[in-house]
C-alpha positions as a Python dict, from the first residue, in 0.01 Angstrom:
ca = {
    (1, 'X'): (0, 0, 0),
    (2, 'X'): (-194, -70, 257),
    (3, 'X'): (-61, -395, 280),
    (4, 'X'): (289, -318, 311),
    (5, 'X'): (203, -22, 583),
    (6, 'X'): (35, -301, 739),
    (7, 'X'): (364, -529, 728),
    (8, 'X'): (589, -271, 797),
    (9, 'X'): (413, -163, 1141),
    (10, 'X'): (305, -499, 1269),
    (11, 'X'): (668, -548, 1256),
    (12, 'X'): (775, -321, 1488),
    (13, 'X'): (576, -545, 1750),
    (14, 'X'): (694, -885, 1648),
    (15, 'X'): (1075, -793, 1747),
    (16, 'X'): (1237, -628, 2032),
    (17, 'X'): (1301, -299, 1859),
    (18, 'X'): (899, -149, 1855),
    (19, 'X'): (883, -197, 2228),
    (20, 'X'): (1240, -55, 2355),
    (21, 'X'): (1214, 251, 2157),
    (22, 'X'): (879, 311, 2326),
    (23, 'X'): (1035, 237, 2634),
    (24, 'X'): (1347, 453, 2569),
    (25, 'X'): (1094, 752, 2469),
    (26, 'X'): (847, 690, 2780),
    (27, 'X'): (1157, 700, 3000),
    (28, 'X'): (1337, 1013, 2929),
    (29, 'X'): (1008, 1172, 2895),
    (30, 'X'): (925, 1079, 3226),
    (31, 'X'): (1225, 1162, 3303),
    (32, 'X'): (1302, 1528, 3186),
    (33, 'X'): (903, 1619, 3316),
    (34, 'X'): (1086, 1528, 3655),
    (35, 'X'): (1355, 1704, 3615),
    (36, 'X'): (1217, 2030, 3398),
    (37, 'X'): (828, 2032, 3592),
    (38, 'X'): (769, 1811, 3841),
    (39, 'X'): (1085, 1903, 4075),
    (40, 'X'): (1112, 2246, 4011),
    (41, 'X'): (670, 2324, 4035),
    (42, 'X'): (624, 2464, 3669),
    (43, 'X'): (440, 2367, 3384),
    (44, 'X'): (612, 2510, 3153),
    (45, 'X'): (716, 2169, 2915),
    (46, 'X'): (952, 2369, 2716),
    (47, 'X'): (1293, 2234, 2909),
    (48, 'X'): (1145, 1838, 2797),
    (49, 'X'): (1130, 1924, 2456),
    (50, 'X'): (1426, 2071, 2465),
    (51, 'X'): (1579, 1773, 2570),
    (52, 'X'): (1395, 1555, 2398),
    (53, 'X'): (1540, 1664, 2092),
    (54, 'X'): (1843, 1504, 2124),
    (55, 'X'): (1685, 1166, 2242),
    (56, 'X'): (1473, 1169, 1892),
    (57, 'X'): (1782, 1208, 1729),
    (58, 'X'): (1938, 905, 1798),
    (59, 'X'): (1565, 677, 1850),
    (60, 'X'): (1468, 771, 1457),
    (61, 'X'): (1732, 550, 1303),
    (62, 'X'): (1651, 276, 1512),
    (63, 'X'): (1272, 304, 1373),
    (64, 'X'): (1406, 367, 1031),
    (65, 'X'): (1690, 114, 1007),
    (66, 'X'): (1531, -184, 908),
    (67, 'X'): (1290, -44, 628),
    (68, 'X'): (1466, -142, 313),
    (69, 'X'): (1782, -271, 485),
    (70, 'X'): (1707, -604, 669),
    (71, 'X'): (1453, -644, 324),
    (72, 'X'): (1773, -654, 110),
    (73, 'X'): (1965, -838, 428),
    (74, 'X'): (1761, -1156, 338),
    (75, 'X'): (1688, -1136, -15),
    (76, 'X'): (1289, -1051, -13),
    (77, 'X'): (1344, -658, -188),
    (78, 'X'): (1322, -864, -536),
    (79, 'X'): (934, -993, -500),
    (80, 'X'): (838, -593, -331),
    (81, 'X'): (1067, -472, -603),
    (82, 'X'): (873, -696, -870),
    (83, 'X'): (448, -648, -696),
    (84, 'X'): (235, -442, -915),
    (85, 'X'): (289, -200, -652),
    (86, 'X'): (416, 146, -760),
    (87, 'X'): (807, 290, -589),
    (88, 'X'): (641, 544, -458),
    (89, 'X'): (412, 387, -222),
    (90, 'X'): (660, 113, -128),
    (91, 'X'): (891, 400, -27),
    (92, 'X'): (516, 626, 91),
    (93, 'X'): (392, 286, 321),
    (94, 'X'): (748, 210, 469),
    (95, 'X'): (787, 613, 612),
    (96, 'X'): (393, 580, 687),
    (97, 'X'): (504, 322, 953),
    (98, 'X'): (793, 497, 1043),
    (99, 'X'): (576, 792, 1122),
    (100, 'X'): (337, 576, 1318),
    (101, 'X'): (614, 431, 1513),
    (102, 'X'): (708, 810, 1568),
    (103, 'X'): (358, 920, 1649),
    (104, 'X'): (262, 643, 1921),
    (105, 'X'): (595, 780, 2100),
    (106, 'X'): (503, 1151, 2059),
    (107, 'X'): (173, 1038, 2249),
    (108, 'X'): (357, 1026, 2558),
    (109, 'X'): (349, 1397, 2578),
    (110, 'X'): (-7, 1439, 2543),
    (111, 'X'): (-43, 1189, 2837),
    (112, 'X'): (183, 1414, 3070),
    (113, 'X'): (14, 1694, 2961),
    (114, 'X'): (-272, 1533, 3074),
    (115, 'X'): (-112, 1434, 3398),
    (116, 'X'): (72, 1819, 3483),
    (117, 'X'): (-351, 1930, 3482),
    (118, 'X'): (-406, 1743, 3766),
    (119, 'X'): (-137, 1935, 3947),
    (120, 'X'): (-154, 2321, 3767),
    (121, 'X'): (-264, 2475, 3445),
    (122, 'X'): (-54, 2372, 3193),
    (123, 'X'): (-66, 2617, 2841),
    (124, 'X'): (-237, 2367, 2632),
    (125, 'X'): (-126, 2606, 2282),
    (126, 'X'): (274, 2532, 2338),
    (127, 'X'): (211, 2185, 2443),
    (128, 'X'): (50, 2111, 2118),
    (129, 'X'): (298, 2334, 1894),
    (130, 'X'): (613, 2200, 2036),
    (131, 'X'): (450, 1808, 1965),
    (132, 'X'): (383, 1951, 1618),
    (133, 'X'): (722, 2085, 1600),
    (134, 'X'): (885, 1752, 1706),
    (135, 'X'): (648, 1564, 1527),
    (136, 'X'): (747, 1747, 1173),
    (137, 'X'): (1131, 1721, 1344),
    (138, 'X'): (1067, 1301, 1328),
    (139, 'X'): (944, 1365, 981),
    (140, 'X'): (1255, 1486, 877),
    (141, 'X'): (1463, 1220, 1089),
    (142, 'X'): (1241, 903, 927),
    (143, 'X'): (1321, 1066, 584),
    (144, 'X'): (1709, 1078, 609),
    (145, 'X'): (1676, 729, 809),
    (146, 'X'): (1443, 587, 528),
    (147, 'X'): (1678, 729, 245),
    (148, 'X'): (2024, 538, 432),
    (149, 'X'): (1828, 240, 507),
    (150, 'X'): (1768, 201, 128),
    (151, 'X'): (2172, 248, 53),
    (152, 'X'): (2270, -73, 245),
    (153, 'X'): (2157, -367, 401),
    (154, 'X'): (2284, -402, 724),
    (155, 'X'): (2079, -263, 979),
    (156, 'X'): (2313, -139, 1255),
    (157, 'X'): (2521, 14, 946),
    (158, 'X'): (2192, 206, 861),
    (159, 'X'): (2126, 253, 1229),
    (160, 'X'): (2479, 465, 1264),
    (161, 'X'): (2468, 637, 933),
    (162, 'X'): (2141, 805, 1020),
    (163, 'X'): (2237, 893, 1345),
    (164, 'X'): (2537, 1046, 1222),
    (165, 'X'): (2394, 1217, 977),
    (166, 'X'): (2132, 1325, 1150),
    (167, 'X'): (2401, 1503, 1439),
    (168, 'X'): (2575, 1697, 1141),
    (169, 'X'): (2264, 1842, 1049),
    (170, 'X'): (2155, 1905, 1369),
    (171, 'X'): (2459, 2058, 1476),
    (172, 'X'): (2552, 2217, 1176),
    (173, 'X'): (2501, 2599, 1313),
    (174, 'X'): (2742, 2481, 1571),
    (175, 'X'): (3049, 2445, 1260),
    (176, 'X'): (2852, 2814, 1120),
    (177, 'X'): (2999, 2958, 1473),
    (178, 'X'): (3339, 2910, 1341),
    (179, 'X'): (3313, 2997, 948),
    (180, 'X'): (3448, 3397, 969),
    (181, 'X'): (3265, 3453, 689),
    (182, 'X'): (2856, 3605, 773),
    (183, 'X'): (2670, 3466, 467),
    (184, 'X'): (2777, 3126, 491),
    (185, 'X'): (2769, 3172, 847),
    (186, 'X'): (2398, 3230, 850),
    (187, 'X'): (2338, 2965, 583),
    (188, 'X'): (2507, 2728, 753),
    (189, 'X'): (2301, 2847, 1087),
    (190, 'X'): (1960, 2808, 887),
    (191, 'X'): (2048, 2437, 744),
    (192, 'X'): (2044, 2306, 1125),
    (193, 'X'): (1772, 2086, 1308),
    (194, 'X'): (1843, 2207, 1612),
    (195, 'X'): (1811, 2581, 1560),
    (196, 'X'): (1513, 2533, 1387),
    (197, 'X'): (1331, 2347, 1618),
    (198, 'X'): (1422, 2553, 1882),
    (199, 'X'): (1181, 2780, 1830),
    (200, 'X'): (895, 2539, 1878),
    (201, 'X'): (1061, 2469, 2173),
    (202, 'X'): (1027, 2788, 2282),
    (203, 'X'): (677, 2842, 2136),
    (204, 'X'): (764, 3055, 1870),
    (205, 'X'): (570, 2953, 1525),
    (206, 'X'): (747, 3023, 1208),
    (207, 'X'): (581, 2929, 875),
    (208, 'X'): (999, 2913, 757),
    (209, 'X'): (1090, 2692, 989),
    (210, 'X'): (745, 2395, 866),
    (211, 'X'): (828, 2497, 513),
    (212, 'X'): (1219, 2375, 593),
    (213, 'X'): (1127, 2031, 736),
    (214, 'X'): (854, 1976, 502),
    (215, 'X'): (1140, 2050, 242),
    (216, 'X'): (1399, 1838, 386),
    (217, 'X'): (1157, 1512, 429),
    (218, 'X'): (945, 1559, 64),
    (219, 'X'): (1337, 1577, -42),
    (220, 'X'): (1496, 1252, 115),
    (221, 'X'): (1161, 1074, 21),
    (222, 'X'): (1282, 1115, -322),
    (223, 'X'): (1618, 1058, -297),
    (224, 'X'): (1506, 750, -116),
    (225, 'X'): (1295, 667, -436),
    (226, 'X'): (1515, 714, -705),
    (227, 'X'): (1780, 477, -490),
    (228, 'X'): (1516, 192, -527),
    (229, 'X'): (1440, 269, -832),
    (230, 'X'): (1785, 214, -948),
    (231, 'X'): (1783, -122, -717),
    (232, 'X'): (1445, -233, -958),
    (233, 'X'): (1659, -211, -1237),
    (234, 'X'): (2002, -371, -1159),
}
């Protein structure tokens, strides 16, 4: 399992993908830091985190798109599937490599918080809470992305479909506003990633939001496990 994790994580930096993802994340987080904190002269980073939601929504599919799709395209997946490693271990190792890459991206917020400390007094409890919420959001996006990657051999298709699924789940509350039935409206709003994450961005901690993101993560990892298992016996 550790060998698979190392191979997948190192592969991000043997191609332009890892560098491009890190550069894009750092650029936009820095841009939003200027717009919401440095220019108006405030240490409140809530606007930065709210805006970075959409950047993460786009970037995570780029991190996960190749995890299974590339192996299928290069016909190396059968060697992996016949190795003395369980399917859950393979899925977990690949998923953890995506999480590690996501963690590198999120380190930008800690760096920005330290930078703000030299000119103001940022609320670190809010920053840490937001990073925690972003990590939960990223873990759910990554689980969705790895599942989609397990269904195709095209990394481009995997990225586009993952992005589309992320958008649908994230903005489902917009659809909810047009539903006349109150019960359905509340249900759809509760399923929205944006609604759930906005609580963290505003400095609010809710156990139900934590459980929701963890549940989505495990659901899509389970679906990935089933998809890969079917591939093994195909």
